[in-house]
N, CA, C and O atoms as a CHARMM CRD file, in Angstrom:
* protein
*
  260
    1    1 MET  N     16.84000  -7.18800  13.49700 PROA 1      0.00000
    2    1 MET  CA    15.70200  -7.10900  13.51600 PROA 1      0.00000
    3    1 MET  C     14.50200  -7.86800  12.54100 PROA 1      0.00000
    4    1 MET  O     14.35300  -7.47300  11.38400 PROA 1      0.00000
    5    2 PRO  N     13.90900  -8.65400  12.92600 PROA 2      0.00000
    6    2 PRO  CA    12.41900  -9.24500  12.03700 PROA 2      0.00000
    7    2 PRO  C     11.53600  -8.44500  11.90300 PROA 2      0.00000
    8    2 PRO  O     11.27700  -7.77100  12.90000 PROA 2      0.00000
    9    3 LYS  N     10.58200  -8.15400  10.40300 PROA 3      0.00000
   10    3 LYS  CA     9.23700  -7.40800  10.87600 PROA 3      0.00000
   11    3 LYS  C      8.47500  -8.16600  10.93600 PROA 3      0.00000
   12    3 LYS  O      8.32400  -9.34400  10.61400 PROA 3      0.00000
   13    4 MET  N      7.70800  -7.05000  11.60800 PROA 4      0.00000
   14    4 MET  CA     6.60100  -7.26300  12.29800 PROA 4      0.00000
   15    4 MET  C      5.74200  -7.17300  11.00200 PROA 4      0.00000
   16    4 MET  O      5.76600  -6.45500  10.00200 PROA 4      0.00000
   17    5 LYS  N      4.62000  -8.68000  11.64800 PROA 5      0.00000
   18    5 LYS  CA     3.73900  -9.40800  10.59600 PROA 5      0.00000
   19    5 LYS  C      2.29700  -8.16900  11.07800 PROA 5      0.00000
   20    5 LYS  O      1.88900  -7.80300  12.18100 PROA 5      0.00000
   21    6 THR  N      1.80300  -7.77200   9.45200 PROA 6      0.00000
   22    6 THR  CA     0.41000  -6.82600   9.29200 PROA 6      0.00000
   23    6 THR  C     -0.65500  -8.59700   9.40400 PROA 6      0.00000
   24    6 THR  O     -0.80500  -9.64100   8.76900 PROA 6      0.00000
   25    7 ASN  N     -1.06100  -8.02100  10.47100 PROA 7      0.00000
   26    7 ASN  CA    -2.56400  -8.77000  10.38200 PROA 7      0.00000
   27    7 ASN  C     -2.96600  -8.29300   8.45200 PROA 7      0.00000
   28    7 ASN  O     -2.66400  -7.24700   7.87600 PROA 7      0.00000
   29    8 ARG  N     -3.69600  -9.47800   7.90700 PROA 8      0.00000
   30    8 ARG  CA    -3.60100  -9.34000   6.43600 PROA 8      0.00000
   31    8 ARG  C     -5.16200  -9.36400   6.58800 PROA 8      0.00000
   32    8 ARG  O     -5.56500  -8.60900   5.70400 PROA 8      0.00000
   33    9 ALA  N     -6.27100  -9.87900   7.29800 PROA 9      0.00000
   34    9 ALA  CA    -7.38400  -9.70700   7.61500 PROA 9      0.00000
   35    9 ALA  C     -8.03100  -8.06300   8.02600 PROA 9      0.00000
   36    9 ALA  O     -9.05400  -7.48300   7.65900 PROA 9      0.00000
   37   10 ALA  N     -7.06600  -7.72100   8.81800 PROA 10     0.00000
   38   10 ALA  CA    -7.60700  -6.28400   9.55500 PROA 10     0.00000
   39   10 ALA  C     -7.34200  -4.89300   8.46900 PROA 10     0.00000
   40   10 ALA  O     -7.84800  -3.77100   8.46400 PROA 10     0.00000
   41   11 ALA  N     -6.24300  -5.58900   7.52300 PROA 11     0.00000
   42   11 ALA  CA    -5.75900  -4.61200   5.97800 PROA 11     0.00000
   43   11 ALA  C     -5.50800  -4.28100   5.30900 PROA 11     0.00000
   44   11 ALA  O     -4.67200  -3.50100   4.85200 PROA 11     0.00000
   45   12 LYS  N     -7.42000  -5.76800   4.71000 PROA 12     0.00000
   46   12 LYS  CA    -8.32700  -5.46000   3.52600 PROA 12     0.00000
   47   12 LYS  C     -9.91000  -5.16300   4.25600 PROA 12     0.00000
   48   12 LYS  O    -10.88900  -5.43800   3.56200 PROA 12     0.00000
   49   13 ARG  N    -10.11300  -4.64100   5.55600 PROA 13     0.00000
   50   13 ARG  CA   -11.38600  -4.08700   6.01400 PROA 13     0.00000
   51   13 ARG  C    -10.81500  -2.65600   6.47200 PROA 13     0.00000
   52   13 ARG  O    -11.55700  -1.68300   6.60800 PROA 13     0.00000
   53   14 PHE  N     -9.08400  -2.60800   6.75100 PROA 14     0.00000
   54   14 PHE  CA    -9.68800  -0.68300   7.42400 PROA 14     0.00000
   55   14 PHE  C     -8.14000   0.14400   6.61900 PROA 14     0.00000
   56   14 PHE  O     -7.09200  -0.30500   6.15500 PROA 14     0.00000
   57   15 LYS  N     -8.54000   1.09800   6.73400 PROA 15     0.00000
   58   15 LYS  CA    -7.44900   2.27800   6.40300 PROA 15     0.00000
   59   15 LYS  C     -6.81300   3.43400   7.47400 PROA 15     0.00000
   60   15 LYS  O     -7.49300   4.26400   8.07800 PROA 15     0.00000
   61   16 VAL  N     -5.44400   3.29200   7.55200 PROA 16     0.00000
   62   16 VAL  CA    -5.20000   4.39100   8.39900 PROA 16     0.00000
   63   16 VAL  C     -5.02600   6.19700   7.32000 PROA 16     0.00000
   64   16 VAL  O     -4.51200   6.32800   6.21000 PROA 16     0.00000
   65   17 THR  N     -5.62100   7.21500   8.13800 PROA 17     0.00000
   66   17 THR  CA    -6.70700   8.38900   8.00100 PROA 17     0.00000
   67   17 THR  C     -4.17400   8.52200   7.55900 PROA 17     0.00000
   68   17 THR  O     -3.14100   7.86900   7.70600 PROA 17     0.00000
   69   18 GLY  N     -4.82900  10.19600   6.88100 PROA 18     0.00000
   70   18 GLY  CA    -3.31500  10.92300   7.33800 PROA 18     0.00000
   71   18 GLY  C     -3.31100  11.35700   8.40100 PROA 18     0.00000
   72   18 GLY  O     -2.25500  11.27100   9.02900 PROA 18     0.00000
   73   19 THR  N     -4.43400  11.96900   9.00900 PROA 19     0.00000
   74   19 THR  CA    -4.00100  12.42200  11.04900 PROA 19     0.00000
   75   19 THR  C     -4.76500  10.90600  11.48800 PROA 19     0.00000
   76   19 THR  O     -5.65100  10.92500  12.34400 PROA 19     0.00000
   77   20 GLY  N     -4.48300  10.02500  11.04500 PROA 20     0.00000
   78   20 GLY  CA    -3.84300   8.75900  12.32300 PROA 20     0.00000
   79   20 GLY  C     -5.68000   8.15100  12.80700 PROA 20     0.00000
   80   20 GLY  O     -5.76400   7.14000  13.50400 PROA 20     0.00000
   81   21 ARG  N     -6.59100   8.66300  12.48900 PROA 21     0.00000
   82   21 ARG  CA    -8.15200   8.18500  12.06400 PROA 21     0.00000
   83   21 ARG  C     -7.92600   6.79000  11.49800 PROA 21     0.00000
   84   21 ARG  O     -6.81600   6.52900  11.03400 PROA 21     0.00000
   85   22 VAL  N     -8.91100   5.85200  11.50000 PROA 22     0.00000
   86   22 VAL  CA    -9.05200   4.38500  10.88000 PROA 22     0.00000
   87   22 VAL  C     -9.74600   4.51100  10.32200 PROA 22     0.00000
   88   22 VAL  O    -10.49900   5.25600  10.95000 PROA 22     0.00000
   89   23 ARG  N    -10.25700   4.26200   9.21700 PROA 23     0.00000
   90   23 ARG  CA   -11.74100   4.20600   8.53600 PROA 23     0.00000
   91   23 ARG  C    -11.76600   2.66900   7.80000 PROA 23     0.00000
   92   23 ARG  O    -11.00200   1.93900   7.17000 PROA 23     0.00000
   93   24 ARG  N    -13.36200   2.67600   8.38100 PROA 24     0.00000
   94   24 ARG  CA   -13.74700   0.95600   7.98600 PROA 24     0.00000
   95   24 ARG  C    -14.84600   1.36800   7.58200 PROA 24     0.00000
   96   24 ARG  O    -15.19700   2.44500   8.06400 PROA 24     0.00000
   97   25 PRO  N    -16.14100   0.45400   6.20400 PROA 25     0.00000
   98   25 PRO  CA   -16.31700   0.71000   5.57900 PROA 25     0.00000
   99   25 PRO  C    -18.02200   0.45000   6.30500 PROA 25     0.00000
  100   25 PRO  O    -18.00700   0.18600   7.50700 PROA 25     0.00000
  101   26 LYS  N    -18.96500   0.49700   5.84700 PROA 26     0.00000
  102   26 LYS  CA   -19.98400   0.26800   6.76900 PROA 26     0.00000
  103   26 LYS  C    -20.98500  -1.45900   6.91700 PROA 26     0.00000
  104   26 LYS  O    -20.94600  -2.17500   5.91600 PROA 26     0.00000
  105   27 ALA  N    -21.65200  -1.88100   7.94100 PROA 27     0.00000
  106   27 ALA  CA   -21.96400  -3.02500   7.79800 PROA 27     0.00000
  107   27 ALA  C    -23.09900  -3.51300   6.95900 PROA 27     0.00000
  108   27 ALA  O    -24.25000  -3.45900   7.39100 PROA 27     0.00000
  109   28 GLY  N    -22.87900  -3.88500   6.03200 PROA 28     0.00000
  110   28 GLY  CA   -24.68400  -4.84700   5.48600 PROA 28     0.00000
  111   28 GLY  C    -23.97500  -4.25500   3.81200 PROA 28     0.00000
  112   28 GLY  O    -24.80700  -4.31000   2.90700 PROA 28     0.00000
  113   29 GLY  N    -23.34400  -4.01900   3.62800 PROA 29     0.00000
  114   29 GLY  CA   -23.17600  -3.28500   2.18300 PROA 29     0.00000
  115   29 GLY  C    -22.57600  -3.34100   1.24600 PROA 29     0.00000
  116   29 GLY  O    -22.02600  -2.51000   0.52200 PROA 29     0.00000
  117   30 GLN  N    -22.74500  -5.01200   1.25300 PROA 30     0.00000
  118   30 GLN  CA   -22.11500  -5.98400   0.23700 PROA 30     0.00000
  119   30 GLN  C    -22.59600  -6.50000  -0.61200 PROA 30     0.00000
  120   30 GLN  O    -22.02700  -6.78500  -1.66500 PROA 30     0.00000
  121   31 HSD  N    -24.10500  -6.80100  -0.25000 PROA 31     0.00000
  122   31 HSD  CA   -24.99400  -7.78400  -0.86600 PROA 31     0.00000
  123   31 HSD  C    -26.09200  -7.45400  -0.56100 PROA 31     0.00000
  124   31 HSD  O    -26.43200  -6.56100   0.21500 PROA 31     0.00000
  125   32 CYS  N    -27.12800  -8.63000  -1.55600 PROA 32     0.00000
  126   32 CYS  CA   -28.63100  -8.58200  -0.53200 PROA 32     0.00000
  127   32 CYS  C    -29.02900  -6.56000  -1.13900 PROA 32     0.00000
  128   32 CYS  O    -29.77300  -5.81000  -0.50800 PROA 32     0.00000
  129   33 MET  N    -28.37100  -6.22500  -2.27600 PROA 33     0.00000
  130   33 MET  CA   -28.97500  -5.41000  -2.60500 PROA 33     0.00000
  131   33 MET  C    -30.67200  -4.34500  -2.30000 PROA 33     0.00000
  132   33 MET  O    -31.01600  -3.31600  -1.71900 PROA 33     0.00000
  133   34 ASN  N    -31.29300  -5.47300  -3.15800 PROA 34     0.00000
  134   34 ASN  CA   -32.27400  -5.54100  -3.50800 PROA 34     0.00000
  135   34 ASN  C    -33.31000  -5.47100  -2.47400 PROA 34     0.00000
  136   34 ASN  O    -34.47000  -5.18200  -2.76800 PROA 34     0.00000
  137   35 GLY  N    -33.02300  -5.66700  -1.54300 PROA 35     0.00000
  138   35 GLY  CA   -34.14100  -5.72900  -0.23300 PROA 35     0.00000
  139   35 GLY  C    -33.88700  -4.30600   0.95500 PROA 35     0.00000
  140   35 GLY  O    -34.33400  -3.91300   2.03300 PROA 35     0.00000
  141   36 LYS  N    -32.71400  -3.84800  -0.24000 PROA 36     0.00000
  142   36 LYS  CA   -32.12300  -2.56900   1.21900 PROA 36     0.00000
  143   36 LYS  C    -33.47200  -1.31100   0.50300 PROA 36     0.00000
  144   36 LYS  O    -34.12100  -1.73100  -0.45400 PROA 36     0.00000
  145   37 SER  N    -33.70000  -0.25300   0.88600 PROA 37     0.00000
  146   37 SER  CA   -34.20200   0.58000   0.79800 PROA 37     0.00000
  147   37 SER  C    -33.14200   1.74400   0.07500 PROA 37     0.00000
  148   37 SER  O    -32.07700   1.88600   0.67600 PROA 37     0.00000
  149   38 ARG  N    -33.33300   2.54700  -1.10500 PROA 38     0.00000
  150   38 ARG  CA   -32.81700   3.53500  -1.89800 PROA 38     0.00000
  151   38 ARG  C    -31.76700   4.17600  -0.44900 PROA 38     0.00000
  152   38 ARG  O    -30.54000   4.16500  -0.35000 PROA 38     0.00000
  153   39 LYS  N    -32.37100   4.47600   0.11800 PROA 39     0.00000
  154   39 LYS  CA   -31.52700   5.90800   1.28900 PROA 39     0.00000
  155   39 LYS  C    -30.52800   5.02700   1.74400 PROA 39     0.00000
  156   39 LYS  O    -29.31600   5.23000   1.80800 PROA 39     0.00000
  157   40 ARG  N    -31.54000   3.45000   2.23000 PROA 40     0.00000
  158   40 ARG  CA   -30.35900   2.93800   3.29900 PROA 40     0.00000
  159   40 ARG  C    -28.71200   3.10400   2.32200 PROA 40     0.00000
  160   40 ARG  O    -27.63100   3.64000   2.56600 PROA 40     0.00000
  161   41 ARG  N    -29.47000   2.06300   0.76900 PROA 41     0.00000
  162   41 ARG  CA   -28.26600   1.99800   0.40700 PROA 41     0.00000
  163   41 ARG  C    -27.20700   2.99700  -0.13600 PROA 41     0.00000
  164   41 ARG  O    -26.15000   2.89700  -0.75900 PROA 41     0.00000
  165   42 ARG  N    -28.01200   4.07400   0.40900 PROA 42     0.00000
  166   42 ARG  CA   -26.71600   5.74400  -0.17700 PROA 42     0.00000
  167   42 ARG  C    -26.16500   5.89600   0.85900 PROA 42     0.00000
  168   42 ARG  O    -24.96800   6.15200   0.72400 PROA 42     0.00000
  169   43 ARG  N    -26.71100   5.82500   2.40900 PROA 43     0.00000
  170   43 ARG  CA   -26.44200   5.35900   3.23700 PROA 43     0.00000
  171   43 ARG  C    -25.07800   4.68900   2.99300 PROA 43     0.00000
  172   43 ARG  O    -24.12400   5.06500   2.31200 PROA 43     0.00000
  173   44 LEU  N    -25.27600   3.49700   3.80500 PROA 44     0.00000
  174   44 LEU  CA   -23.95300   2.61900   3.15900 PROA 44     0.00000
  175   44 LEU  C    -23.03100   2.71100   2.14300 PROA 44     0.00000
  176   44 LEU  O    -22.61400   1.62400   1.74400 PROA 44     0.00000
  177   45 ARG  N    -22.56500   3.75300   1.57700 PROA 45     0.00000
  178   45 ARG  CA   -21.98100   3.95600   0.50100 PROA 45     0.00000
  179   45 ARG  C    -20.21300   4.76600   1.04900 PROA 45     0.00000
  180   45 ARG  O    -19.20000   4.62000   0.36500 PROA 45     0.00000
  181   46 ASP  N    -20.24200   5.45600   2.19300 PROA 46     0.00000
  182   46 ASP  CA   -19.54600   6.28000   1.94400 PROA 46     0.00000
  183   46 ASP  C    -18.64300   5.10000   3.52200 PROA 46     0.00000
  184   46 ASP  O    -19.20100   4.46600   4.41700 PROA 46     0.00000
  185   47 ASN  N    -17.79000   5.19800   3.34600 PROA 47     0.00000
  186   47 ASN  CA   -16.86500   4.77700   4.01200 PROA 47     0.00000
  187   47 ASN  C    -16.99100   5.37700   6.53600 PROA 47     0.00000
  188   47 ASN  O    -16.52900   6.43000   6.97600 PROA 47     0.00000
  189   48 ASP  N    -17.47300   4.63600   7.14000 PROA 48     0.00000
  190   48 ASP  CA   -17.30400   5.09400   8.35800 PROA 48     0.00000
  191   48 ASP  C    -15.70600   5.02000   9.57700 PROA 48     0.00000
  192   48 ASP  O    -14.93000   4.06600   9.64800 PROA 48     0.00000
  193   49 MET  N    -15.62800   6.22400  10.32200 PROA 49     0.00000
  194   49 MET  CA   -14.71500   5.98800  11.09800 PROA 49     0.00000
  195   49 MET  C    -14.40400   5.01800  12.26400 PROA 49     0.00000
  196   49 MET  O    -15.32800   5.00900  13.07700 PROA 49     0.00000
  197   50 VAL  N    -13.26100   4.10800  12.62100 PROA 50     0.00000
  198   50 VAL  CA   -13.78500   3.24000  13.88200 PROA 50     0.00000
  199   50 VAL  C    -14.00000   4.18700  14.71600 PROA 50     0.00000
  200   50 VAL  O    -13.61400   5.31800  14.42100 PROA 50     0.00000
  201   51 ALA  N    -14.87600   3.86800  16.33800 PROA 51     0.00000
  202   51 ALA  CA   -14.81700   3.94400  17.62000 PROA 51     0.00000
  203   51 ALA  C    -13.45800   4.36900  18.29900 PROA 51     0.00000
  204   51 ALA  O    -12.64900   3.47500  18.54700 PROA 51     0.00000
  205   52 PRO  N    -13.08200   6.00400  18.69200 PROA 52     0.00000
  206   52 PRO  CA   -12.26800   6.04000  19.62100 PROA 52     0.00000
  207   52 PRO  C    -11.07400   4.56700  20.66300 PROA 52     0.00000
  208   52 PRO  O     -9.96000   4.09600  20.88900 PROA 52     0.00000
  209   53 ALA  N    -12.55800   4.53700  20.90400 PROA 53     0.00000
  210   53 ALA  CA   -11.82400   3.12300  22.22200 PROA 53     0.00000
  211   53 ALA  C    -11.39600   1.80400  21.42700 PROA 53     0.00000
  212   53 ALA  O    -10.89500   0.73900  21.79000 PROA 53     0.00000
  213   54 MET  N    -11.69000   2.17600  20.52700 PROA 54     0.00000
  214   54 MET  CA   -11.00400   0.35400  19.41200 PROA 54     0.00000
  215   54 MET  C    -10.73000   0.78000  18.16000 PROA 54     0.00000
  216   54 MET  O    -11.10600   0.32600  17.07900 PROA 54     0.00000
  217   55 GLU  N     -9.82800   1.97600  18.49700 PROA 55     0.00000
  218   55 GLU  CA    -8.55100   2.28800  17.64700 PROA 55     0.00000
  219   55 GLU  C     -7.88400   1.83700  17.80700 PROA 55     0.00000
  220   55 GLU  O     -7.66000   1.09700  16.84900 PROA 55     0.00000
  221   56 HSD  N     -6.86900   1.66600  18.94200 PROA 56     0.00000
  222   56 HSD  CA    -6.02000   1.26600  19.37300 PROA 56     0.00000
  223   56 HSD  C     -5.71700  -0.10100  19.44300 PROA 56     0.00000
  224   56 HSD  O     -4.62600  -0.58100  19.74900 PROA 56     0.00000
  225   57 ARG  N     -6.90200  -0.79500  19.09700 PROA 57     0.00000
  226   57 ARG  CA    -7.31200  -2.30100  18.54100 PROA 57     0.00000
  227   57 ARG  C     -6.55200  -2.73300  17.29100 PROA 57     0.00000
  228   57 ARG  O     -5.96400  -3.76000  16.95100 PROA 57     0.00000
  229   58 VAL  N     -6.77700  -1.63600  16.78400 PROA 58     0.00000
  230   58 VAL  CA    -7.32500  -2.12100  15.55200 PROA 58     0.00000
  231   58 VAL  C     -5.57700  -1.75500  14.60100 PROA 58     0.00000
  232   58 VAL  O     -4.96000  -2.41300  13.76300 PROA 58     0.00000
  233   59 LYS  N     -5.32900  -0.55300  15.19900 PROA 59     0.00000
  234   59 LYS  CA    -3.86700  -0.29600  14.57900 PROA 59     0.00000
  235   59 LYS  C     -2.67800  -0.98100  15.19000 PROA 59     0.00000
  236   59 LYS  O     -1.56700  -0.88900  14.66800 PROA 59     0.00000
  237   60 ILE  N     -2.87000  -1.58900  16.16800 PROA 60     0.00000
  238   60 ILE  CA    -1.89000  -2.86100  16.23800 PROA 60     0.00000
  239   60 ILE  C     -1.76000  -4.28400  15.78200 PROA 60     0.00000
  240   60 ILE  O     -1.11100  -5.22600  16.23800 PROA 60     0.00000
  241   61 MET  N     -2.67600  -4.15500  14.60100 PROA 61     0.00000
  242   61 MET  CA    -3.12800  -5.45700  13.61600 PROA 61     0.00000
  243   61 MET  C     -2.90000  -4.82300  12.43600 PROA 61     0.00000
  244   61 MET  O     -3.21300  -5.40100  11.39500 PROA 61     0.00000
  245   62 LEU  N     -2.33700  -3.57600  12.40300 PROA 62     0.00000
  246   62 LEU  CA    -1.50700  -2.28700  11.25000 PROA 62     0.00000
  247   62 LEU  C     -0.50300  -2.63000  11.55100 PROA 62     0.00000
  248   62 LEU  O     -0.40500  -3.79300  11.16200 PROA 62     0.00000
  249   63 PRO  N      1.02500  -2.10600  12.39600 PROA 63     0.00000
  250   63 PRO  CA     1.68900  -1.79700  12.75600 PROA 63     0.00000
  251   63 PRO  C      1.97400  -0.95300  11.54300 PROA 63     0.00000
  252   63 PRO  O      2.65700  -0.08100  12.08000 PROA 63     0.00000
  253   64 TYR  N      1.93300  -0.71400  10.63600 PROA 64     0.00000
  254   64 TYR  CA     2.46300  -0.05900   9.51400 PROA 64     0.00000
  255   64 TYR  C      1.96200   1.28800   9.20100 PROA 64     0.00000
  256   64 TYR  O      2.59500   2.29200   8.87100 PROA 64     0.00000
  257   65 GLY  N      0.37000   1.06500   9.41400 PROA 65     0.00000
  258   65 GLY  CA    -0.54900   1.61500   8.67900 PROA 65     0.00000
  259   65 GLY  C     -0.75500   3.53000   9.08800 PROA 65     0.00000
  260   65 GLY  O     -1.58600   4.20500   8.48100 PROA 65     0.00000
């Protein structure tokens, strides 16, 4: 049987936790930090969870996640 292919774009963006939930980084936290308030930058630091409605779609792209 051939191996299933992981969607590489999804693999770089999402990680599956030990309990099976999917973690994602928050949007807008990569560049142009000077224009954002300190409070906003602090909120962007931590990862967030993918919504339960979208979790199934992400897990299809990460077969070994």
